[in-house]
KEKE-3310 file (N, C-alpha, C; in steps of 0.2 Angstrom, whole numbers, plus 5000, padded with zeros to 4 digits):
npx = (4924:4916:4915:4917:4915:4926:4937:4935:4937:4949:4956:4955:4961:4976:4975:4973:4985:4995:5004:5008:5013:5009:4995:4992:4997:4989:4975:4976:4983:4992:5006:5010:4997:4986:4991:4986:4974:4971:4975:4965:4955:4957:4959:4944:4938:4944:4955:4969:4971:4983:4998:5013:5024:5035:5046:5038:5021:5009:4992:4983:4974:4961:4962:4961:4948:4940:4944:4936:4923:4923:4926:4916:4904:4907:4906:4892:4888:4892:4884:4872:4874:4876:4864:4856:4863:4862:4850:4852:4858:4874:4886:4891:4906:4912:4928:4941:4954:4964:4963:4965:4976:4973:4960:4961:4967:4954:4945:4952:4950:4938:4933:4940:4934:4921:4917:4906:4898:4895:4903:4907:4917:4922:4930:4929:4930:4923:4918:4912:4914:4904:4892:4883:4876:4872:4879:4885:4887:4894:4908:4926:4934:4942:4942:4935:4917:4903:4890:4873:4865:4873:4881:4898:4914:4929:4945:4958:4969:4979:4996:4999:5006:5016:5017:5027:5032:5048:5060:5056:5058:5056:5058:5069:5068:5068:5055:5041:5030:5013:5013:5023:5019:5009:5012:5010:5003:4988:4985:4971:4959:4943:4933:4942:4950:4956:4960:4955:4955:4954:4962:4972:4975:4962:4969:4981:4982:4985:4984:4969:4972:4970:4955:4957:4951:4953:4967:4977:4979:4979:4992:5001:4998:5004:5016:5019:5023:5010:5006:5007:5003:4992:4992:4987:4999:5000:4997:5011:5017:5007:5005:5019:5027:5038:5043:5038:5040:5038:5034:5035:5021:5023:5013:5001:4984:4978:4973:4957:4954:4940:4927:4910:4892:4875:4863:4851:4840:4854:4864:4862:4873:4882:4884:4891:4902:4908:4912:4921:4930:4937:4944:4952:4959:4965:4976)
npy = (5007:5019:5036:5046:5059:5062:5060:5070:5082:5079:5079:5092:5099:5096:5100:5116:5117:5113:5103:5088:5086:5098:5097:5087:5089:5100:5093:5086:5071:5057:5059:5049:5042:5051:5051:5038:5041:5048:5043:5032:5039:5042:5030:5027:5036:5034:5041:5052:5065:5073:5078:5069:5068:5079:5088:5097:5095:5097:5100:5090:5095:5088:5088:5101:5105:5096:5100:5114:5109:5099:5108:5117:5107:5102:5114:5116:5104:5108:5119:5115:5104:5113:5118:5107:5104:5112:5110:5098:5092:5094:5081:5071:5066:5053:5047:5040:5040:5031:5033:5044:5050:5044:5048:5062:5061:5054:5067:5076:5072:5070:5084:5089:5082:5084:5098:5106:5100:5099:5095:5090:5085:5074:5070:5054:5044:5033:5016:5015:5027:5036:5033:5025:5031:5040:5053:5054:5051:5044:5032:5031:5019:5006:4989:4972:4976:4972:4975:4972:4982:4990:4993:4990:4992:4987:4996:4996:4985:4981:4978:4969:4975:4972:4978:4983:4987:4998:4991:4979:4960:4957:4968:4973:4965:4961:4955:4947:4932:4928:4917:4921:4932:4924:4922:4933:4947:4954:4970:4980:4989:4990:5001:5008:4999:4985:4974:4957:4942:4934:4933:4924:4904:4895:4887:4894:4907:4923:4932:4942:4960:4975:4986:4998:5015:5025:5029:5035:5032:5018:5018:5023:5013:5002:5007:5009:4995:4987:4977:4970:4975:4975:4981:4991:4994:5007:5015:5017:5026:5037:5040:5038:5033:5037:5027:5014:5000:4996:4983:4972:4958:4942:4935:4937:4941:4954:4969:4975:4991:5001:5007:5013:5014:5018:5006:5006:5022:5030:5044:5054:5057:5047:5034:5039:5045:5035:5027:5036:5038:5025:5026:5035:5031:5021:5023)
npz = (4794:4806:4804:4818:4829:4837:4827:4817:4826:4828:4817:4811:4822:4819:4807:4810:4816:4812:4812:4821:4833:4840:4839:4846:4859:4862:4860:4873:4870:4866:4854:4844:4847:4842:4828:4824:4825:4814:4804:4803:4800:4788:4781:4781:4775:4763:4756:4755:4767:4772:4767:4770:4764:4764:4775:4784:4788:4777:4771:4760:4744:4744:4759:4763:4758:4762:4778:4777:4777:4787:4798:4797:4801:4814:4820:4819:4826:4837:4841:4841:4853:4863:4866:4870:4880:4889:4895:4901:4918:4926:4922:4936:4941:4951:4960:4968:4982:4976:4962:4956:4946:4934:4934:4931:4918:4912:4912:4905:4893:4888:4892:4879:4869:4873:4873:4876:4885:4904:4916:4932:4946:4960:4973:4984:4997:4999:4996:4982:4979:4982:4973:4976:4985:4978:4974:4964:4947:4938:4941:4945:4952:4962:4957:4963:4958:4965:4964:4959:4957:4948:4932:4925:4918:4914:4915:4916:4923:4938:4946:4962:4978:4993:5007:5020:5037:5038:5044:5044:5041:5028:5023:5013:5003:4984:4978:4983:4988:4991:5000:5007:5016:5024:5038:5043:5052:5045:5040:5036:5027:5025:5021:5011:5006:4994:4997:5006:5018:5007:4997:4999:5001:5011:5020:5024:5031:5033:5050:5055:5056:5063:5057:5046:5044:5035:5021:5026:5040:5038:5031:5042:5053:5047:5046:5060:5063:5067:5057:5041:5025:5009:4993:4979:4965:4962:4975:4980:4972:4974:4986:4994:5008:5022:5031:5028:5017:5000:4993:4976:4974:4968:4963:4965:4963:4950:4953:4947:4940:4939:4929:4936:4934:4937:4934:4930:4925:4922:4919:4907:4898:4903:4896:4884:4889:4897:4885:4881:4890:4891:4879:4882:4892:4886:4877)
capx = (4923:4911:4918:4917:4917:4933:4942:4933:4941:4958:4960:4955:4969:4980:4974:4974:4991:4999:5008:5004:5014:5007:4991:4992:4997:4981:4970:4980:4983:4999:5008:5006:4986:4983:4993:4982:4967:4971:4977:4958:4950:4961:4957:4937:4937:4949:4958:4974:4971:4988:5004:5018:5029:5040:5047:5032:5015:5004:4986:4981:4967:4956:4961:4959:4941:4936:4944:4932:4917:4922:4923:4906:4898:4908:4904:4885:4886:4894:4879:4866:4875:4877:4858:4853:4866:4859:4844:4854:4862:4881:4889:4895:4911:4917:4934:4943:4963:4967:4963:4965:4979:4967:4954:4963:4967:4947:4941:4954:4948:4930:4932:4943:4929:4914:4918:4900:4894:4896:4906:4911:4921:4922:4933:4925:4935:4920:4919:4910:4915:4896:4888:4877:4872:4868:4881:4890:4883:4899:4914:4931:4937:4946:4935:4929:4912:4897:4883:4869:4861:4876:4886:4904:4918:4936:4947:4963:4973:4985:4997:4998:5012:5016:5017:5027:5039:5054:5064:5053:5062:5054:5059:5075:5067:5065:5049:5039:5025:5008:5015:5029:5014:5005:5013:5010:4995:4986:4982:4965:4953:4935:4932:4944:4954:4954:4961:4953:4959:4953:4969:4976:4970:4960:4974:4987:4981:4987:4980:4968:4972:4965:4952:4959:4946:4956:4972:4983:4978:4982:5001:5004:4999:5009:5024:5021:5023:5004:5005:5008:4995:4992:4990:4988:5006:5001:4999:5018:5017:5003:5006:5023:5030:5046:5043:5035:5044:5032:5037:5031:5021:5025:5009:4996:4979:4979:4967:4955:4952:4934:4922:4904:4887:4869:4859:4844:4841:4859:4864:4860:4879:4886:4886:4897:4907:4912:4917:4927:4935:4939:4949:4958:4966:4969:4982)
capy = (5009:5023:5042:5050:5066:5063:5060:5076:5086:5077:5081:5099:5102:5096:5106:5123:5119:5113:5100:5083:5087:5103:5096:5082:5093:5104:5087:5080:5065:5057:5061:5042:5040:5056:5050:5031:5043:5053:5036:5028:5045:5043:5023:5027:5042:5031:5047:5056:5071:5076:5075:5068:5066:5083:5088:5100:5096:5102:5097:5089:5097:5085:5087:5107:5105:5093:5103:5118:5106:5097:5114:5119:5103:5102:5120:5115:5099:5110:5123:5110:5101:5117:5121:5102:5103:5117:5107:5093:5094:5091:5074:5071:5061:5052:5045:5040:5041:5027:5032:5052:5051:5041:5052:5068:5059:5055:5072:5080:5069:5071:5092:5091:5081:5088:5105:5109:5097:5100:5089:5090:5079:5073:5063:5051:5037:5026:5010:5016:5036:5039:5032:5022:5037:5047:5058:5056:5048:5039:5032:5025:5014:5000:4983:4971:4979:4967:4976:4971:4988:4995:4992:4990:4989:4986:4999:4993:4979:4984:4973:4971:4976:4969:4986:4981:4993:4999:4987:4970:4956:4956:4975:4972:4960:4964:4952:4943:4930:4929:4912:4926:4935:4921:4921:4940:4950:4959:4977:4982:4995:4989:5007:5012:4996:4981:4967:4953:4937:4927:4932:4919:4899:4895:4884:4896:4914:4929:4933:4949:4965:4980:4988:5005:5019:5029:5026:5037:5027:5011:5019:5023:5006:4998:5011:5007:4987:4984:4972:4972:4977:4975:4987:4992:4996:5015:5017:5020:5034:5042:5038:5036:5034:5035:5022:5008:4997:4993:4975:4969:4951:4939:4928:4939:4944:4960:4973:4980:4998:5002:5012:5011:5017:5015:5001:5010:5029:5034:5050:5057:5056:5042:5031:5042:5047:5029:5027:5042:5036:5018:5026:5041:5026:5016:5027)
capz = (4802:4807:4806:4824:4831:4837:4821:4814:4830:4829:4810:4814:4827:4814:4800:4812:4822:4805:4817:4824:4839:4845:4839:4851:4865:4863:4862:4879:4870:4865:4847:4841:4846:4835:4823:4822:4823:4807:4798:4803:4796:4780:4779:4779:4768:4757:4754:4759:4769:4775:4764:4774:4759:4766:4782:4785:4786:4772:4770:4751:4740:4747:4766:4762:4756:4770:4784:4778:4777:4794:4802:4797:4803:4820:4823:4820:4831:4846:4844:4843:4860:4868:4866:4872:4887:4893:4899:4905:4922:4923:4924:4941:4941:4957:4961:4976:4982:4972:4955:4954:4940:4929:4934:4927:4911:4908:4912:4899:4885:4890:4889:4872:4864:4872:4876:4878:4890:4909:4921:4937:4948:4968:4976:4988:4997:4999:4991:4976:4979:4982:4968:4979:4989:4972:4974:4957:4942:4935:4946:4943:4957:4962:4959:4958:4961:4964:4966:4954:4953:4944:4926:4926:4914:4917:4910:4918:4928:4941:4951:4970:4981:4999:5011:5028:5040:5036:5049:5044:5039:5021:5018:5008:4997:4978:4979:4989:4987:4996:5005:5013:5019:5028:5043:5046:5054:5040:5042:5030:5025:5023:5019:5006:5002:4990:5000:5011:5017:5003:4992:5002:5003:5017:5024:5025:5028:5038:5055:5052:5060:5063:5051:5047:5043:5030:5020:5031:5046:5034:5033:5049:5057:5045:5050:5067:5065:5069:5053:5034:5020:5001:4989:4971:4964:4960:4980:4981:4968:4974:4993:4997:5016:5023:5036:5025:5010:4994:4988:4971:4976:4963:4963:4968:4956:4948:4955:4941:4940:4934:4928:4938:4933:4936:4930:4929:4925:4921:4917:4898:4895:4905:4890:4881:4897:4898:4880:4879:4895:4889:4875:4885:4896:4881:4872)
cpx = (4919:4916:4914:4920:4924:4939:4940:4938:4947:4959:4959:4961:4974:4980:4976:4982:4995:5005:5007:5005:5011:4999:4988:4991:4990:4975:4972:4980:4991:4998:5005:4999:4984:4985:4987:4975:4966:4971:4970:4954:4951:4957:4948:4935:4939:4951:4962:4972:4976:4993:5009:5025:5037:5041:5041:5025:5011:4997:4985:4975:4961:4955:4960:4951:4938:4937:4938:4925:4917:4922:4918:4901:4900:4905:4895:4884:4887:4888:4874:4866:4875:4871:4854:4856:4864:4853:4847:4857:4870:4884:4893:4899:4916:4924:4936:4951:4965:4967:4964:4970:4974:4962:4955:4963:4959:4945:4944:4952:4940:4929:4936:4938:4924:4914:4913:4896:4898:4898:4910:4913:4923:4926:4928:4928:4930:4919:4919:4911:4910:4890:4881:4872:4869:4872:4885:4885:4888:4905:4919:4933:4940:4940:4939:4922:4905:4891:4878:4865:4866:4881:4892:4908:4926:4942:4957:4965:4979:4990:4996:5005:5011:5018:5021:5031:5044:5060:5060:5059:5060:5057:5065:5074:5066:5058:5048:5033:5019:5010:5021:5026:5010:5005:5011:5002:4995:4981:4977:4963:4948:4934:4935:4948:4952:4956:4958:4959:4958:4957:4972:4969:4969:4963:4981:4985:4984:4983:4977:4969:4968:4963:4953:4953:4949:4965:4978:4983:4981:4989:5004:5003:5003:5017:5026:5022:5017:5004:5008:5000:4999:4990:4989:4995:5005:4999:5007:5020:5013:5002:5011:5024:5036:5048:5040:5039:5038:5035:5032:5029:5020:5020:5002:4991:4980:4971:4963:4952:4946:4929:4913:4898:4881:4866:4853:4843:4847:4858:4864:4866:4883:4888:4893:4903:4912:4916:4923:4933:4939:4945:4954:4963:4968:4975:4988)
cpy = (5017:5030:5045:5056:5068:5063:5066:5081:5086:5078:5090:5101:5102:5101:5113:5123:5118:5108:5095:5085:5092:5102:5091:5084:5099:5099:5085:5074:5063:5056:5053:5040:5045:5054:5043:5036:5045:5047:5033:5032:5043:5037:5024:5031:5038:5035:5051:5062:5076:5073:5074:5067:5074:5084:5094:5099:5098:5095:5096:5093:5095:5086:5095:5107:5101:5096:5110:5115:5102:5100:5116:5115:5102:5108:5120:5110:5104:5115:5119:5107:5106:5119:5114:5102:5106:5114:5101:5095:5090:5085:5074:5065:5060:5047:5045:5040:5037:5028:5040:5052:5049:5046:5059:5067:5058:5062:5078:5079:5071:5080:5094:5088:5083:5094:5109:5106:5097:5094:5091:5085:5080:5068:5061:5045:5032:5021:5012:5025:5039:5039:5029:5025:5042:5053:5060:5051:5043:5039:5029:5025:5008:4994:4977:4975:4974:4967:4975:4977:4994:4990:4993:4989:4992:4989:4999:4987:4980:4980:4975:4971:4974:4977:4983:4988:4993:4993:4980:4968:4955:4964:4976:4968:4963:4961:4948:4939:4929:4924:4917:4929:4932:4922:4927:4941:4956:4965:4978:4987:4993:4995:5009:5007:4991:4973:4964:4947:4931:4928:4926:4911:4898:4891:4888:4905:4918:4930:4941:4952:4969:4983:4995:5009:5023:5026:5029:5034:5020:5012:5019:5016:5002:5000:5009:5000:4985:4979:4974:4974:4974:4978:4988:4995:5005:5017:5020:5025:5038:5043:5036:5037:5033:5029:5015:5007:4995:4989:4973:4962:4947:4935:4930:4943:4949:4962:4976:4987:4999:5007:5010:5016:5014:5010:5003:5018:5031:5039:5051:5056:5051:5037:5032:5044:5040:5027:5031:5040:5030:5021:5032:5037:5020:5019:5029)
cpz = (4800:4806:4811:4825:4834:4832:4820:4820:4829:4824:4810:4817:4822:4809:4803:4815:4816:4808:4821:4832:4845:4845:4846:4859:4866:4864:4870:4876:4867:4855:4843:4842:4843:4828:4821:4821:4816:4802:4799:4800:4788:4777:4777:4775:4761:4751:4757:4759:4771:4770:4769:4770:4761:4773:4786:4784:4781:4771:4761:4749:4745:4755:4765:4762:4761:4776:4783:4779:4784:4799:4803:4801:4811:4824:4825:4826:4838:4846:4846:4851:4865:4871:4871:4879:4891:4899:4903:4911:4922:4927:4930:4941:4948:4956:4969:4975:4978:4964:4951:4948:4934:4928:4930:4919:4907:4907:4906:4892:4884:4889:4882:4869:4864:4877:4880:4885:4898:4911:4925:4941:4957:4969:4985:4989:4999:4993:4985:4975:4977:4980:4972:4983:4984:4973:4967:4953:4938:4940:4945:4952:4959:4963:4962:4962:4959:4963:4960:4951:4949:4937:4928:4920:4917:4912:4912:4925:4932:4946:4958:4973:4989:5003:5019:5031:5038:5038:5047:5039:5031:5016:5014:5001:4990:4976:4982:4984:4992:5001:5010:5019:5024:5035:5050:5049:5048:5042:5036:5032:5022:5020:5011:5002:4997:4991:5007:5012:5011:4998:4993:5000:5009:5023:5027:5023:5034:5044:5054:5058:5061:5056:5052:5042:5035:5027:5024:5036:5044:5035:5039:5054:5055:5048:5057:5071:5069:5064:5047:5030:5013:4998:4982:4972:4965:4968:4982:4978:4973:4983:4996:5004:5018:5028:5034:5018:5006:4992:4983:4973:4969:4959:4965:4962:4955:4951:4948:4943:4936:4935:4930:4935:4935:4932:4926:4930:4927:4918:4910:4895:4897:4899:4886:4884:4897:4892:4879:4884:4894:4884:4876:4887:4892:4876:4876)
residu = (MET:THR:VAL:GLU:LEU:ARG:HIS:LEU:ARG:SER:PHE:LEU:ALA:ILE:ALA:GLU:GLU:GLY:ASN:ILE:THR:ARG:ALA:ALA:ALA:ARG:LEU:HIS:VAL:SER:GLN:PRO:ALA:LEU:SER:ARG:THR:LEU:ALA:GLN:LEU:GLU:ARG:SER:LEU:ALA:ILE:ARG:LEU:VAL:ASP:ARG:SER:THR:HIS:HIS:LEU:THR:LEU:THR:GLU:ALA:GLY:ILE:ALA:PHE:ALA:ALA:SER:ALA:GLY:ALA:ALA:VAL:GLN:ARG:LEU:ASP:GLU:VAL:ILE:ALA:SER:ILE:SER:ALA:ALA:VAL:PRO:PRO:LEU:ARG:PHE:GLY:HIS:ASN:TRP:SER:SER:ALA:THR:HIS:ALA:ALA:ALA:ILE:MET:ARG:SER:TRP:ARG:ALA:GLU:PHE:PRO:GLN:ARG:GLN:LEU:THR:SER:GLN:ARG:ASN:ASN:GLU:ARG:VAL:ALA:GLY:LEU:LEU:ASP:GLY:HIS:VAL:ASP:VAL:ALA:LEU:VAL:ARG:GLY:PRO:ILE:ILE:GLU:ARG:SER:MET:ARG:THR:VAL:VAL:VAL:GLU:ASN:GLU:PRO:ARG:MET:ALA:VAL:VAL:PRO:ALA:GLY:HIS:ARG:LEU:ALA:ASP:GLU:GLU:GLU:VAL:SER:LEU:ALA:ASP:LEU:ALA:SER:GLU:THR:LEU:VAL:VAL:SER:SER:THR:THR:GLY:THR:THR:THR:LEU:ASP:LEU:TRP:PRO:LYS:SER:SER:ARG:PRO:THR:LEU:GLY:PRO:ASP:GLN:PRO:THR:LEU:ASP:ASP:TRP:LEU:ILE:ALA:ILE:ALA:THR:SER:ALA:GLY:VAL:GLY:VAL:THR:PRO:ALA:SER:THR:ALA:ILE:LEU:HIS:PRO:HIS:PRO:ASP:VAL:ARG:PHE:ILE:PRO:ILE:SER:ASP:ALA:PRO:THR:VAL:PRO:LEU:VAL:LEU:VAL:TRP:PRO:ARG:ASN:ASN:PRO:HIS:PRO:HIS:ALA:LYS:ALA:PHE:VAL:ALA:ASN:ALA:GLN:ARG:ALA:LEU:SER:GLN)
# end
């Protein structure tokens, strides 16, 4: 395994804090994830850096020496990155309504690992969060994304839920199937949503109902019995509504959460940003 910058920063945080829990909080990662990173570094160096035999964390002699060298190396690298980054425009990160929680985790991880590299974010409820119009450099959206001009990587798969009015015949069910929804009118949002009639077999599909421009309009349409909807499970957490019920669907395919960036002329930091985001969401 190759020693990476994140290994050095993680070890230095542990050395400075003298406590893995505090170091993890400082780096905005979980304690188990930070412990794994430390173990990876020690395996790569084939030497013990931290003494775990006592109740209090202490560095070994090798750890003390390595901390001094690693600190100097990271400081020098930060200086180099700062001088280079001054000539590179900020990386613009786009996300839409359905990915706000994940976007925050990604941004925390990036700023912890690359504090000298500028990052801005903007919410855009367009299908790929402003990427096609050149408003952002990397976007986090619900897939699948089929544009050939874009590169994509799936970072999570999310189950789907049915959304029905509070007084609907299915409102009290603990779980439904796609067949249970086939006789309904389906409310969609082609601008912000991920659901189409292709979710059902051609022989048994809902009636296509009104196409709503925003998530709020979509929820209101369902709440007022214009039809039912299907959405990623995170909608129930991020956008609850008192007049609708969210019900798990037993047989619906998951919805991929994807990072998207241009195939041609990407931002200089796009590749590093995507790799960092994958690590952040896998912890």
